[in-house]
N, C-alpha and C positions, 0 to 999 in steps of 0.2 A: 225451290225450298231446299232440295237436296244439296245444291251447290252452296247455299248459305251455311247449312249445317257442317259441311266438309271444311269450309273456310274457318268457322268458329273452332272446330276441333283442332285444326292445324295451328291456330293462334294460341290456344290453350297449351298445346304441346310445346310450342316455342317458348312461351312464358315459363313453363316448368323447367326448361333447360337453363334459364338465366340464373346465374349465381350472384347474389348481392354480397359484396365484401363487407365485413364488419368495419366500423370506423376505427381508425388507429388511435391508440391511447395517447393522450397529451402528456408525454413524459420526456425528461431530458435523456441524453444518451447514457449508455452503460459501458464502462470499461471492464471487459471480461478478463483481460490479462495485460500486464505490462511488467517486464522483467529484463534484467541484464544477465547474460551468461557468457563467460564466468563473471561473477560479481566482484572478483578481485584479480587484478592483473599487474604485471610489471609495467612501468612507464613506457608508453608507446606501443604496447601490445594490444591486439584487438579484443573487443568484447562485442557481443551481438545483442542489440535491443530487439525484443520481440513483443508485439502487442496485438490485441484483438478488441475491436470496438463495435458495439451494436447501436443502431438508431441515430448515428451522427451524420450531419451534412458536411462537417468540416473537422479535420483532425490535424493537429500540429504538435511538434516536439521542439523545445527550445534548444539552446546551445548551438544555434546556427543550422539545425537540421531543417526546420521549416515545415511546410505542409506535406502530409503523407497520406497513404491509403488507409482505409479503416482497419485492415489486417495485413501485417507485413513484418519484415525484419530489416534491421539497419546496423551496419558494422561501424563501431566507433573506436578511436585510438587515443583515449585521453592521456595526458601527461601528468595530470594531478587528479586527485579524488574529485569526482564530478557527480552531481545530482541532475538527472534528466527529468523534465516535467512534460508529460503528455496532456494535452487539452483537447477534449472532444466537445463539439457544440452542435446544437440544432435550434430551431425556433422556440423551444420550450426551456432552454437553459444550457449550462455547460458544466462539465465535471473534469477533474484533474486527478492524475496519479503520478507517482514518482518512481524512479529506479536509480539506484546508486551504483557506481563503479568505483571501488576503492583501489587506488594506485599505490603500489608498494615500491620500495627502492630496488627490489630485485635481490636483496640479501636473503639468505636462507632463514627460515623461522627459528626463533630461539628455543622453541620446544615443539613437541608433536601433539599439541592440544587439538581438541575437536574444532571444526570449522563450520559455522552456521552460514551457509551460502544464501539461504532464503528463509525469512520468517516474517510473514505479513498477513494482514487482515484486509479483505476487500469485499464490500466497501467498509471503510473504517468508521463511518458515521451512519447510524441507522436509527430507526424508531423502534419502540417496543414491539416484539413479535416478528420483526423483520429478520431475515437471514443474512449472515455474513460468512464468508469462507476463509478459514485460516489455512495457509499453505506454508510448509516448511521443507527444507532440504539441508541435512546435516551430513558432513563428511567426517570420517575418521573417528567414529564413536560407536560403542557397542551398547550404550544405554541412553536412550533419549526419552524424555517425558515432557509434558506440557500441563501446567496447572493454571486455573482450576479445571477439574472434571475430565481431563483427558487420560491421565495415567500413562503407563508404558505404551509406546508407539513405535512404528517403524522409523528408520532414519529419514525417510522422505515420504510425503503424502499430503493430504488435505482433508479438512473436515468442516462441515457446515454447522454453525452454532447459532443460537438465538438467545443471547444473554438478556436477562430482564432489566439490567442496569449496566452502566459503564463499568467495564471490566478490564483489568490488566492481565494479560496472559504471559506467563513466564516459561520459557523453554530452557531446559537443563540438559546439557550433553556431557557425557562422562566417558573417559577412557583411562588407560593405565597411567597417563601423564597427569591428568587433572580434570577440572570441571570448567565448562564455559556456559554462561547464561546469556539469553537474549530475551527481549520483551517486545510486545506490541499491544496496542490498546484499541478496543472497540468502544466508541462513545455512543451511548444510547440517549436520545433526546425525546422530549414530549412530542415534538413535531419534526418533520423531515427538514434537515438543514437546507437553507436557501442561500442565494447569493449574498444575503445580508448577514448571515451567521458566520462566526470565525471559521477559518479553514487552516489547518496545520498541513502544509505541503511536505514538510520533512522535519525529522528530529533524529540526529545520529550522534554517536560517540566515536571519535577517531583518534588513536586506535581503540578498539573495543576491549583490548587486554593490555594491562600495564603492570610493571613491577611496583611493589609498595614504595611510595615516595615519588614515583614518576607522575607525569601529567598526561591527561587525555583532554581533547577539545570537543566540547558539546557544540554542535552547529544546528541551527533551526531556521525555518522560514515559515511565516504565516501571513495571512491576509485577513482584512476585515475585523481585526481585534482592536479593542480599545485599551486592553491591559494584558500583560503576560507575566507569568511567574514560573520559576523552577524551584522545586523543593530541595531539601538537604542543604539549606543555608545559602543557596545561590541567590534567591530572592527575586525582586522585580527586575525584569529585563525588557529590552525592546522587542517588538513583534518579530523581528528577524535579526540574527546575530550569532556570535560565538562566545564561548566562555571556557577558560581552562579550569579543570578540576583535578584534585589529587585526593581521592577518597582513600581512607585507610583500609577499607575492605570492599568487596564487591557490592556495588550500589546501583539500584534502579532509580533513575531520575525521571520525574514526571513534569512535563511542560503543560501548563494550563493557560489557554488563551480565551478571553471572555470579551463580550460586548453586551449591551442591554438586551440583545435578542437571543443570547445563548452562550454556551461554553463548549470548547473542544479540548481533548486531552490526548497526549501521546507520550510514550515512554522510551528511554534508551538506557542501556546497561553498560557500566564500566566494570569490567572484571579485573580484580586485583589478585595477583599471585605472590 
């Protein structure tokens, strides 16, 4: 009898040491970071892509880079302005993020205006009460602000926001030479965007600063949309493409991509001096 009791006590002790792991959440991957540093280079000069992904079984970057580790860096030497798209996948879905390297001619800048190296929201598509992180990095400015609801801020940093509805965030950087604006949008949907809802992979203005009467090129890429429009008299456009614009004053352009399952928005600024 004593032997049986000892064996039972030993079994109970062993069972108490066993830890049962909680089931893993059935969620698509999360892209924690994807950026290019520096974001502007002379043709042929290097820029470093840096990324960090969680929960993915496969990660890849286009433009000939291919499959990569979940967290790493990669040096690129673009000869023209290039948008790199990172795709992270697992059995529950896939997510994408973009990083742009602007290639200049190597000529000195015509003015000493502020430079917005980074201004982005990740994730850019959320549901109500979900968090998104806005990140910014501004060079050569003594006065930086973001509206709505930020007020004066340091030239570089990040902030978690929970907008109740789709919101355009406008960054304004000021120095003794002039003012530069940049924009990013967080789209708030009733349900979490799926593979069937529109996705705006990129929307940029190049160059972001022009003289009055000059031209800037809006470039965009989207998927899963049945219609796309750009405001300020640009009108109906293809899901991906380019359009030259010559605004008379600094203008925030909004790209809207829709299909029967939802809509996504993104903004780009053309500064006019």
